[in-house]
C-alpha positions as a Markdown table, in Angstrom:
| # | Residue | x | y | z |
|---|---|---|---|---|
| 1 | Met | -76.6 | 49.0 | 124.0 |
| 2 | Lys | -79.0 | 48.2 | 126.9 |
| 3 | Pro | -77.5 | 47.9 | 130.4 |
| 4 | Ala | -76.5 | 44.3 | 131.3 |
| 5 | Tyr | -75.9 | 43.4 | 127.7 |
| 6 | Lys | -72.6 | 42.8 | 125.8 |
| 7 | Met | -71.3 | 42.7 | 122.3 |
| 8 | Thr | -70.0 | 39.3 | 121.1 |
| 9 | Glu | -69.0 | 37.6 | 117.9 |
| 10 | Val | -72.7 | 36.6 | 117.5 |
| 11 | Gly | -74.1 | 40.0 | 118.3 |
| 12 | Val | -75.6 | 41.6 | 121.5 |
| 13 | Ile | -76.5 | 39.1 | 124.2 |
| 14 | Pro | -77.1 | 39.4 | 128.0 |
| 15 | Glu | -73.9 | 39.8 | 130.1 |
| 16 | Asp | -74.5 | 36.5 | 131.9 |
| 17 | Trp | -75.0 | 34.5 | 128.7 |
| 18 | Leu | -72.1 | 32.4 | 127.2 |
| 19 | Val | -70.8 | 31.9 | 123.7 |
| 20 | Lys | -68.9 | 28.7 | 123.0 |
| 21 | Ser | -68.1 | 26.6 | 119.9 |
| 22 | Leu | -69.9 | 23.3 | 119.6 |
| 23 | Gly | -66.4 | 21.7 | 119.8 |
| 24 | Glu | -66.0 | 23.2 | 123.3 |
| 25 | Leu | -69.4 | 22.0 | 124.4 |
| 26 | Gly | -69.3 | 18.4 | 123.3 |
| 27 | Arg | -68.1 | 15.7 | 120.9 |
| 28 | Phe | -69.4 | 14.6 | 117.5 |
| 29 | Lys | -69.5 | 11.1 | 116.1 |
| 30 | Asn | -70.3 | 10.0 | 112.5 |
| 31 | Gly | -72.9 | 7.3 | 112.2 |
| 32 | Ile | -72.5 | 3.7 | 111.2 |
| 33 | Asn | -72.0 | 2.6 | 107.6 |
| 34 | Lys | -73.0 | -0.9 | 106.5 |
| 35 | Gly | -73.4 | -2.9 | 103.3 |
| 36 | Ala | -76.8 | -3.3 | 101.7 |
| 37 | Ser | -77.1 | -6.9 | 102.9 |
| 38 | Asp | -76.8 | -5.8 | 106.6 |
| 39 | Phe | -80.1 | -3.8 | 106.6 |
| 40 | Gly | -83.5 | -5.2 | 107.4 |
| 41 | His | -82.4 | -7.5 | 110.2 |
| 42 | Gly | -80.5 | -7.3 | 113.5 |
| 43 | Phe | -80.8 | -4.4 | 115.9 |
| 44 | Pro | -82.7 | -1.0 | 115.8 |
| 45 | Leu | -81.3 | 1.7 | 113.6 |
| 46 | Val | -82.2 | 5.4 | 113.6 |
| 47 | Asn | -82.1 | 6.5 | 109.9 |
| 48 | Leu | -82.4 | 9.9 | 108.2 |
| 49 | Leu | -86.2 | 9.7 | 107.7 |
| 50 | Asp | -86.7 | 9.0 | 111.4 |
| 51 | Val | -85.3 | 12.5 | 112.3 |
| 52 | Phe | -85.6 | 14.8 | 109.3 |
| 53 | Gly | -87.7 | 17.7 | 110.3 |
| 54 | Ile | -88.6 | 16.0 | 113.6 |
| 55 | Pro | -87.3 | 17.9 | 116.7 |
| 56 | Lys | -87.6 | 15.0 | 119.1 |
| 57 | Leu | -87.0 | 11.3 | 118.4 |
| 58 | Cys | -89.8 | 8.8 | 118.9 |
| 59 | Thr | -89.6 | 7.0 | 122.2 |
| 60 | Ser | -90.2 | 3.5 | 120.8 |
| 61 | Val | -87.8 | 1.4 | 118.8 |
| 62 | Thr | -90.6 | -0.6 | 117.2 |
| 63 | Asp | -91.0 | 2.0 | 114.5 |
| 64 | Leu | -87.3 | 1.9 | 113.6 |
| 65 | Gly | -85.5 | -0.1 | 110.9 |
| 66 | Leu | -83.0 | -2.8 | 111.6 |
| 67 | Val | -79.3 | -3.2 | 110.9 |
| 68 | Asn | -76.8 | -6.0 | 111.5 |
| 69 | Ser | -74.6 | -4.5 | 114.2 |
| 70 | Gly | -72.1 | -6.1 | 116.6 |
| 71 | Asp | -71.5 | -5.5 | 120.3 |
| 72 | Thr | -68.6 | -3.1 | 119.7 |
| 73 | Glu | -70.6 | -1.1 | 117.1 |
| 74 | Arg | -73.5 | -0.8 | 119.4 |
| 75 | Lys | -71.2 | 0.7 | 122.1 |
| 76 | Val | -69.5 | 3.1 | 119.6 |
| 77 | Tyr | -72.7 | 4.3 | 117.9 |
| 78 | Asp | -75.0 | 4.2 | 120.9 |
| 79 | Leu | -77.7 | 6.8 | 121.7 |
| 80 | Lys | -78.2 | 8.2 | 125.1 |
| 81 | Lys | -80.7 | 10.6 | 126.7 |
| 82 | Gly | -79.7 | 14.2 | 125.7 |
| 83 | Asp | -77.8 | 13.3 | 122.6 |
| 84 | Leu | -78.5 | 15.4 | 119.4 |
| 85 | Leu | -78.6 | 14.0 | 115.9 |
| 86 | Phe | -77.6 | 16.4 | 113.1 |
| 87 | Val | -78.6 | 15.7 | 109.5 |
| 88 | Arg | -75.4 | 15.5 | 107.4 |
| 89 | Ser | -76.8 | 16.0 | 103.9 |
| 90 | Ser | -79.9 | 17.5 | 102.3 |
| 91 | Val | -81.1 | 18.1 | 98.8 |
| 92 | Lys | -82.1 | 21.7 | 99.8 |
| 93 | Pro | -79.8 | 23.9 | 102.0 |
| 94 | Glu | -82.6 | 24.5 | 104.5 |
| 95 | Gly | -82.6 | 20.8 | 105.5 |
| 96 | Val | -78.9 | 20.4 | 106.2 |
| 97 | Gly | -77.9 | 20.3 | 109.9 |
| 98 | Leu | -81.4 | 20.0 | 111.3 |
| 99 | Thr | -81.4 | 18.5 | 114.7 |
| 100 | Thr | -83.3 | 15.9 | 116.6 |
| 101 | Leu | -83.2 | 15.5 | 120.4 |
| 102 | Val | -82.8 | 11.9 | 121.8 |
| 103 | Pro | -85.2 | 12.1 | 124.8 |
| 104 | Ala | -84.3 | 8.8 | 126.4 |
| 105 | Asp | -81.7 | 6.0 | 126.3 |
| 106 | Phe | -82.1 | 3.8 | 123.3 |
| 107 | Pro | -80.5 | 0.4 | 124.3 |
| 108 | Lys | -78.9 | -1.6 | 121.5 |
| 109 | Thr | -79.7 | 1.1 | 119.0 |
| 110 | Val | -77.3 | 2.7 | 116.5 |
| 111 | Phe | -77.6 | 5.6 | 114.1 |
| 112 | Ser | -77.1 | 5.9 | 110.4 |
| 113 | Gly | -74.1 | 7.3 | 108.5 |
| 114 | Phe | -76.3 | 10.0 | 107.2 |
| 115 | Leu | -76.4 | 11.5 | 110.7 |
| 116 | Leu | -73.9 | 13.0 | 113.2 |
| 117 | Arg | -74.3 | 12.5 | 116.9 |
| 118 | Phe | -73.5 | 15.4 | 119.3 |
| 119 | Arg | -73.0 | 14.5 | 122.9 |
| 120 | Asp | -72.5 | 17.5 | 125.1 |
| 121 | Phe | -70.5 | 17.8 | 128.3 |
| 122 | Gly | -73.5 | 18.9 | 130.4 |
| 123 | Glu | -73.7 | 22.7 | 130.1 |
| 124 | Leu | -76.9 | 22.6 | 128.1 |
| 125 | Ala | -80.2 | 21.4 | 129.7 |
| 126 | Asp | -81.8 | 18.7 | 127.6 |
| 127 | Glu | -84.9 | 20.9 | 127.2 |
| 128 | Ile | -83.1 | 23.8 | 125.5 |
| 129 | Lys | -81.4 | 21.5 | 123.0 |
| 130 | Glu | -84.7 | 20.9 | 121.2 |
| 131 | His | -84.9 | 24.6 | 120.3 |
| 132 | Cys | -81.6 | 26.5 | 120.4 |
| 133 | Phe | -80.1 | 24.9 | 117.3 |
| 134 | Leu | -83.1 | 26.1 | 115.3 |
| 135 | Gln | -82.5 | 29.7 | 116.1 |
| 136 | Ala | -82.2 | 31.8 | 112.8 |
| 137 | Gly | -78.7 | 33.1 | 113.5 |
| 138 | Phe | -77.3 | 29.7 | 114.2 |
| 139 | Arg | -79.0 | 28.2 | 111.1 |
| 140 | Arg | -77.5 | 30.9 | 108.9 |
| 141 | Arg | -74.0 | 30.2 | 110.2 |
| 142 | Leu | -74.5 | 26.4 | 109.8 |
| 143 | Ile | -75.7 | 26.7 | 106.2 |
| 144 | Ala | -72.8 | 29.1 | 105.4 |
| 145 | Ala | -70.4 | 26.5 | 106.7 |
| 146 | Ser | -71.9 | 23.8 | 104.5 |
| 147 | Thr | -70.5 | 22.6 | 101.2 |
| 148 | Val | -72.5 | 22.1 | 98.1 |
| 149 | Ser | -72.1 | 19.3 | 95.5 |
| 150 | Ala | -75.1 | 17.3 | 94.4 |
| 151 | Asn | -76.5 | 17.9 | 97.9 |
| 152 | Thr | -75.7 | 20.4 | 100.7 |
| 153 | Asn | -73.5 | 18.8 | 103.3 |
| 154 | Ile | -72.1 | 19.5 | 106.7 |
| 155 | Asn | -69.3 | 17.6 | 108.5 |
| 156 | Gln | -68.3 | 17.5 | 112.1 |
| 157 | His | -65.2 | 19.6 | 111.6 |
| 158 | Ala | -67.3 | 22.5 | 110.4 |
| 159 | Leu | -69.9 | 22.0 | 113.1 |
| 160 | Lys | -67.2 | 22.0 | 115.9 |
| 161 | Lys | -66.3 | 25.6 | 114.9 |
| 162 | Leu | -69.9 | 27.0 | 115.0 |
| 163 | Pro | -70.7 | 29.2 | 118.0 |
| 164 | Ile | -73.8 | 28.7 | 120.0 |
| 165 | Trp | -75.0 | 31.2 | 122.6 |
| 166 | Tyr | -77.1 | 30.3 | 125.7 |
| 167 | Pro | -78.0 | 31.3 | 129.3 |
| 168 | Ser | -75.4 | 30.3 | 131.8 |
| 169 | Ser | -78.3 | 29.4 | 134.1 |
| 170 | Lys | -80.0 | 26.1 | 133.5 |
| 171 | Pro | -83.2 | 27.3 | 135.1 |
| 172 | Glu | -83.3 | 30.1 | 132.5 |
| 173 | Gln | -82.6 | 27.5 | 129.7 |
| 174 | Arg | -85.5 | 25.4 | 130.9 |
| 175 | Ala | -87.8 | 28.4 | 131.2 |
| 176 | Ile | -87.1 | 29.3 | 127.6 |
| 177 | Ala | -87.6 | 25.7 | 126.5 |
| 178 | Thr | -90.9 | 25.4 | 128.4 |
| 179 | Thr | -92.3 | 28.5 | 126.8 |
| 180 | Leu | -91.4 | 27.3 | 123.3 |
| 181 | Ser | -92.6 | 23.8 | 123.9 |
| 182 | Asp | -96.0 | 25.2 | 125.0 |
| 183 | Val | -96.3 | 26.8 | 121.5 |
| 184 | Asp | -95.2 | 23.5 | 119.9 |
| 185 | Ala | -97.9 | 21.7 | 121.8 |
| 186 | Leu | -100.5 | 24.2 | 120.4 |
| 187 | Leu | -99.1 | 23.6 | 116.9 |
| 188 | Gly | -99.4 | 19.9 | 117.4 |
| 189 | Ala | -103.0 | 20.3 | 118.6 |
| 190 | Leu | -103.8 | 22.3 | 115.5 |
| 191 | Asp | -102.2 | 19.8 | 113.3 |
| 192 | Arg | -104.3 | 17.0 | 114.8 |
| 193 | Leu | -107.5 | 19.1 | 114.5 |
| 194 | Ile | -106.8 | 19.9 | 110.9 |
| 195 | Ala | -106.2 | 16.3 | 110.1 |
| 196 | Lys | -109.4 | 15.4 | 111.8 |
| 197 | Lys | -111.3 | 18.0 | 109.9 |
| 198 | Arg | -109.8 | 16.8 | 106.6 |
| 199 | Asp | -110.8 | 13.2 | 107.4 |
| 200 | Leu | -114.3 | 14.4 | 108.2 |
| 201 | Lys | -114.5 | 16.3 | 104.9 |
| 202 | Gln | -113.4 | 13.1 | 103.0 |
| 203 | Ala | -116.0 | 11.0 | 104.8 |
| 204 | Thr | -118.7 | 13.7 | 104.1 |
| 205 | Met | -117.8 | 13.8 | 100.4 |
| 206 | Gln | -118.1 | 10.1 | 100.2 |
| 207 | Gln | -121.6 | 10.2 | 101.7 |
| 208 | Leu | -123.0 | 13.3 | 99.9 |
| 209 | Leu | -121.4 | 13.0 | 96.5 |
| 210 | Thr | -122.7 | 9.5 | 96.0 |
| 211 | Gly | -126.2 | 10.0 | 97.4 |
| 212 | Gln | -125.6 | 7.6 | 100.3 |
| 213 | Thr | -126.7 | 10.4 | 102.6 |
| 214 | Arg | -129.4 | 12.9 | 101.4 |
| 215 | Leu | -129.9 | 16.4 | 102.6 |
| 216 | Pro | -133.2 | 17.3 | 104.2 |
| 217 | Gly | -135.8 | 18.4 | 101.7 |
| 218 | Phe | -134.4 | 16.5 | 98.7 |
| 219 | Ser | -135.6 | 13.3 | 97.1 |
| 220 | Gly | -135.7 | 11.6 | 93.8 |
| 221 | Glu | -133.3 | 9.4 | 91.8 |
| 222 | Trp | -129.9 | 10.6 | 90.9 |
| 223 | Glu | -128.7 | 10.2 | 87.3 |
| 224 | Val | -125.4 | 8.5 | 86.6 |
| 225 | Ile | -123.8 | 10.1 | 83.5 |
| 226 | Glu | -120.4 | 10.3 | 81.9 |
| 227 | Phe | -118.2 | 13.2 | 83.1 |
| 228 | Gly | -117.6 | 14.4 | 79.5 |
| 229 | Asp | -121.4 | 14.8 | 78.9 |
| 230 | Val | -121.7 | 17.5 | 81.6 |
| 231 | Ala | -118.1 | 19.0 | 81.9 |
| 232 | Glu | -115.5 | 20.1 | 79.4 |
| 233 | Ile | -112.1 | 21.9 | 79.1 |
| 234 | Arg | -112.2 | 25.6 | 78.4 |
| 235 | Asn | -110.1 | 25.1 | 75.3 |
| 236 | Arg | -109.2 | 28.7 | 74.6 |
| 237 | Lys | -105.4 | 29.1 | 74.1 |
| 238 | Val | -103.4 | 32.2 | 73.8 |
| 239 | Leu | -99.7 | 33.1 | 73.7 |
| 240 | Ala | -98.6 | 34.5 | 77.0 |
| 241 | Ser | -96.8 | 37.4 | 75.2 |
| 242 | Thr | -100.1 | 38.5 | 73.6 |
| 243 | Ala | -102.1 | 38.6 | 76.8 |
| 244 | Pro | -103.1 | 42.1 | 78.0 |
| 245 | His | -100.7 | 43.8 | 80.4 |
| 246 | Gly | -101.2 | 42.7 | 84.0 |
| 247 | Thr | -102.8 | 39.4 | 83.1 |
| 248 | Arg | -102.1 | 36.9 | 85.9 |
| 249 | Cys | -100.6 | 33.5 | 84.9 |
| 250 | Val | -101.0 | 30.5 | 87.2 |
| 251 | Glu | -98.4 | 27.7 | 87.0 |
| 252 | Leu | -98.7 | 24.2 | 88.4 |
| 253 | Asp | -96.3 | 24.6 | 91.2 |
| 254 | Ala | -98.3 | 27.6 | 92.6 |
| 255 | Ile | -101.3 | 25.3 | 93.3 |
| 256 | Gly | -101.3 | 23.5 | 96.6 |
| 257 | Gln | -101.2 | 19.7 | 96.8 |
| 258 | Ala | -104.6 | 18.3 | 97.9 |
| 259 | Asn | -105.8 | 21.5 | 99.6 |
| 260 | Gly | -107.3 | 23.7 | 96.9 |
| 261 | Arg | -105.1 | 26.7 | 97.7 |
| 262 | Leu | -103.3 | 29.0 | 95.3 |
| 263 | Tyr | -100.0 | 30.4 | 96.6 |
| 264 | Gly | -99.2 | 32.9 | 93.9 |
| 265 | Trp | -99.0 | 33.8 | 90.3 |
| 266 | Ile | -96.7 | 35.5 | 87.8 |
| 267 | Glu | -97.4 | 38.2 | 85.2 |
| 268 | Ala | -98.0 | 36.7 | 81.8 |
| 269 | Asn | -95.0 | 36.9 | 79.5 |
| 270 | Gly | -93.0 | 34.7 | 77.0 |
| 271 | Pro | -93.9 | 32.9 | 73.8 |
| 272 | Ser | -95.5 | 29.7 | 75.3 |
| 273 | Ala | -99.1 | 28.8 | 74.8 |
| 274 | Lys | -101.5 | 29.0 | 77.8 |
| 275 | Tyr | -105.1 | 28.2 | 78.6 |
| 276 | Arg | -107.4 | 31.1 | 79.4 |
| 277 | Phe | -109.6 | 30.6 | 82.4 |
| 278 | Glu | -112.4 | 32.6 | 84.0 |
| 279 | Ala | -113.4 | 33.2 | 87.6 |
| 280 | Gly | -115.3 | 30.1 | 88.8 |
| 281 | Asp | -113.4 | 27.7 | 86.5 |
| 282 | Val | -112.0 | 24.6 | 88.2 |
| 283 | Leu | -108.2 | 24.3 | 87.5 |
| 284 | Phe | -107.0 | 20.7 | 87.6 |
| 285 | Gly | -103.4 | 19.6 | 87.3 |
| 286 | Arg | -103.2 | 17.0 | 84.6 |
| 287 | Leu | -99.6 | 15.7 | 85.1 |
| 288 | Arg | -99.8 | 12.3 | 86.9 |
| 289 | Ala | -97.4 | 13.5 | 89.6 |
| 290 | Tyr | -99.7 | 16.5 | 90.4 |
| 291 | Leu | -103.2 | 15.0 | 90.1 |
| 292 | Lys | -104.2 | 16.3 | 93.6 |
| 293 | Lys | -103.6 | 19.9 | 92.5 |
| 294 | Tyr | -106.9 | 21.7 | 92.0 |
| 295 | Trp | -108.2 | 25.2 | 92.6 |
| 296 | Lys | -111.5 | 27.0 | 92.0 |
| 297 | Ala | -110.5 | 30.2 | 90.3 |
| 298 | Thr | -111.3 | 33.5 | 92.1 |
| 299 | Phe | -110.1 | 35.6 | 89.1 |
| 300 | Ser | -109.7 | 35.4 | 85.4 |
| 301 | Gly | -106.3 | 34.8 | 83.8 |
| 302 | Ile | -104.2 | 32.3 | 81.9 |
| 303 | Cys | -102.6 | 29.0 | 83.1 |
| 304 | Ser | -100.1 | 26.4 | 82.0 |
| 305 | Thr | -101.4 | 23.9 | 79.5 |
| 306 | Glu | -100.5 | 21.2 | 82.1 |
| 307 | Ile | -103.6 | 22.5 | 83.9 |
| 308 | Trp | -107.1 | 21.9 | 82.6 |
| 309 | Pro | -109.6 | 24.7 | 83.2 |
| 310 | Leu | -112.7 | 22.6 | 83.7 |
| 311 | Ile | -116.2 | 24.1 | 83.4 |
| 312 | Pro | -119.8 | 22.8 | 83.3 |
| 313 | Lys | -120.8 | 21.9 | 79.7 |
| 314 | Asn | -124.5 | 22.6 | 80.4 |
| 315 | Ala | -126.9 | 23.5 | 83.1 |
| 316 | Arg | -127.1 | 20.0 | 84.4 |
| 317 | Leu | -123.8 | 20.5 | 86.3 |
| 318 | Val | -123.2 | 23.1 | 89.0 |
| 319 | Ala | -119.6 | 24.5 | 89.1 |
| 320 | Gly | -119.4 | 24.1 | 92.9 |
| 321 | Phe | -120.4 | 20.5 | 92.6 |
| 322 | Leu | -117.8 | 20.0 | 89.8 |
| 323 | Tyr | -115.1 | 21.4 | 92.1 |
| 324 | Gln | -116.0 | 18.8 | 94.8 |
| 325 | Val | -116.1 | 15.9 | 92.3 |
| 326 | Val | -112.5 | 16.5 | 91.1 |
| 327 | Gln | -111.3 | 16.0 | 94.7 |
| 328 | Thr | -112.7 | 12.5 | 95.1 |
| 329 | Asn | -110.4 | 9.6 | 95.2 |
| 330 | Ser | -112.2 | 7.8 | 92.4 |
| 331 | Phe | -111.9 | 10.8 | 90.1 |
| 332 | Ile | -108.2 | 11.2 | 90.8 |
| 333 | Glu | -107.6 | 7.5 | 90.3 |
| 334 | Thr | -109.3 | 7.7 | 86.9 |
| 335 | Ala | -107.2 | 10.8 | 86.0 |
| 336 | Gly | -104.2 | 8.7 | 86.8 |
| 337 | Val | -104.8 | 6.6 | 83.8 |
| 338 | Ser | -102.3 | 8.5 | 81.7 |
| 339 | Tyr | -100.2 | 8.5 | 78.5 |
| 340 | Gly | -96.6 | 9.4 | 77.9 |
| 341 | Thr | -93.5 | 8.1 | 79.6 |
| 342 | His | -91.3 | 11.2 | 80.4 |
| 343 | Met | -94.1 | 13.2 | 82.0 |
| 344 | Pro | -97.3 | 11.2 | 82.0 |
| 345 | Arg | -100.5 | 13.2 | 81.6 |
| 346 | Ser | -104.2 | 12.5 | 82.2 |
| 347 | Asp | -106.1 | 11.2 | 79.1 |
| 348 | Trp | -109.2 | 13.2 | 78.5 |
| 349 | Gly | -110.6 | 10.4 | 76.5 |
| 350 | Val | -110.5 | 8.2 | 79.6 |
| 351 | Leu | -111.5 | 10.9 | 82.1 |
| 352 | Ser | -114.5 | 12.0 | 80.0 |
| 353 | Arg | -116.0 | 8.6 | 80.5 |
| 354 | Phe | -115.8 | 8.8 | 84.3 |
| 355 | Pro | -119.2 | 8.0 | 85.7 |
| 356 | Val | -120.5 | 10.8 | 87.9 |
| 357 | Ala | -123.8 | 10.6 | 89.9 |
| 358 | Leu | -125.8 | 13.8 | 89.6 |
| 359 | Pro | -128.8 | 15.0 | 91.5 |
| 360 | Leu | -130.8 | 18.0 | 90.3 |
| 361 | Pro | -128.9 | 21.3 | 90.3 |
| 362 | Glu | -130.6 | 22.6 | 93.4 |
| 363 | Glu | -129.3 | 19.6 | 95.4 |
| 364 | Gln | -125.9 | 19.9 | 93.8 |
| 365 | Ser | -125.7 | 23.5 | 95.0 |
| 366 | Ala | -126.8 | 22.6 | 98.6 |
| 367 | Ile | -124.1 | 19.8 | 98.7 |
| 368 | Ala | -121.5 | 22.1 | 97.3 |
| 369 | Thr | -122.3 | 24.7 | 99.9 |
| 370 | Ile | -121.9 | 22.3 | 102.8 |
| 371 | Leu | -118.6 | 21.0 | 101.5 |
| 372 | Ser | -117.4 | 24.5 | 100.7 |
| 373 | Asp | -118.1 | 25.5 | 104.3 |
| 374 | Met | -116.0 | 22.6 | 105.5 |
| 375 | Asp | -113.2 | 23.8 | 103.2 |
| 376 | Ala | -113.4 | 27.3 | 104.7 |
| 377 | Glu | -113.2 | 25.9 | 108.2 |
| 378 | Ile | -110.1 | 23.9 | 107.3 |
| 379 | Glu | -108.6 | 27.0 | 105.6 |
| 380 | Ala | -109.2 | 29.1 | 108.7 |
| 381 | Leu | -107.5 | 26.5 | 110.9 |
| 382 | Glu | -104.5 | 26.4 | 108.5 |
| 383 | Ala | -104.3 | 30.2 | 108.7 |
| 384 | Arg | -104.4 | 30.0 | 112.5 |
| 385 | Arg | -101.6 | 27.4 | 112.4 |
| 386 | Ala | -99.5 | 29.6 | 110.1 |
| 387 | Lys | -99.9 | 32.6 | 112.4 |
| 388 | Thr | -99.0 | 30.4 | 115.4 |
| 389 | Arg | -95.9 | 29.2 | 113.6 |
| 390 | Asp | -94.9 | 32.8 | 112.8 |
| 391 | Leu | -95.5 | 33.7 | 116.4 |
| 392 | Lys | -93.1 | 30.9 | 117.5 |
| 393 | Gln | -90.4 | 32.1 | 115.1 |
| 394 | Ala | -90.7 | 35.6 | 116.6 |
| 395 | Met | -90.6 | 34.2 | 120.1 |
| 396 | Met | -87.5 | 32.1 | 119.3 |
| 397 | Gln | -85.8 | 35.3 | 118.0 |
| 398 | Glu | -86.6 | 37.1 | 121.2 |
| 399 | Leu | -86.0 | 34.3 | 123.8 |
| 400 | Leu | -83.0 | 32.6 | 122.2 |
| 401 | Thr | -81.0 | 35.9 | 121.8 |
| 402 | Gly | -81.8 | 37.1 | 125.3 |
| 403 | Arg | -83.7 | 40.2 | 124.0 |
| 404 | Thr | -86.6 | 39.1 | 126.2 |
| 405 | Arg | -85.7 | 37.5 | 129.6 |
| 406 | Leu | -88.0 | 35.1 | 131.4 |
| 407 | Val | -86.0 | 35.0 | 134.7 |
């Protein structure tokens, strides 16, 4: 053990740090419960969706819902600067007990019964509260103390017993919080830049894929033709169990929503039928709930029959241009015309009649290159954000355990 450190119930921490249960540090209060007729009018209400996954509550009540609450209720369920709101219940364990800091007094505002308010006695600086309850060790203990039924739940009695460890010095608490908040600001800036680049990509698609804006050096009329005349499904099915050893199988949940990413695959096995696909094919999710799942294959393999491997039918359509067309809102809306009630699927008979405007293949390739470059820029920004997020997690582990000291 390093000098000036000590062993505690939560592990090794600096000698001048404290370990206390949440019940020693403050009081919990369950949120307000009202009948259905009481919602939609009255006074501001902080509900589950206002805080879930959001580390700091918005500073305006105009975005909040309303509930019919009396004077006494607004005093009992009030929200003051420095309060924390814990999520009581979550479908997935990782969502239970997430916290949101209340950054200012919220007059005449109450909080929902899906939440728990924690009001501390003043030992924690407001700034550190936004971060210390997200530390991995604390989260593990909280999830372990939860109960599971239809959802994963936590109550105030379990929360009171949970230990939290922190610097005894508020200047050190604030120094840690400032460092982590700086990384949060960088993540926020990256989020805004990614959103801006995505909006720009959508606007550019609208201009280039309709011929409203032409690239330099190209002229001539575009031909409007039905999608099925230039594209088709690679309709080659195979049993997964008969695929060669090592064949990669892509399932629908492995394709990102509206971002063209593939997040993994499994090795082909089992008796179910699959589509074969080749590198360069455009995989498009045909279930109505997953219409924005698309990926341009970078390897050959097999995929779920809930995915269409789309390919050019002839030389009039370039594969890269096809990949951009399937991302357009108009194409996805047409794919949404589906059949079936349990799991509605796109109807190829409808989609094949989708009108697509085609320039000559050379112009298609030029357009596809520009849009592909924009995709690559967005992907690079997303990778940078992911690395920054991982860096923050590592910093939290160092700073919120005292392994690295700032003061």
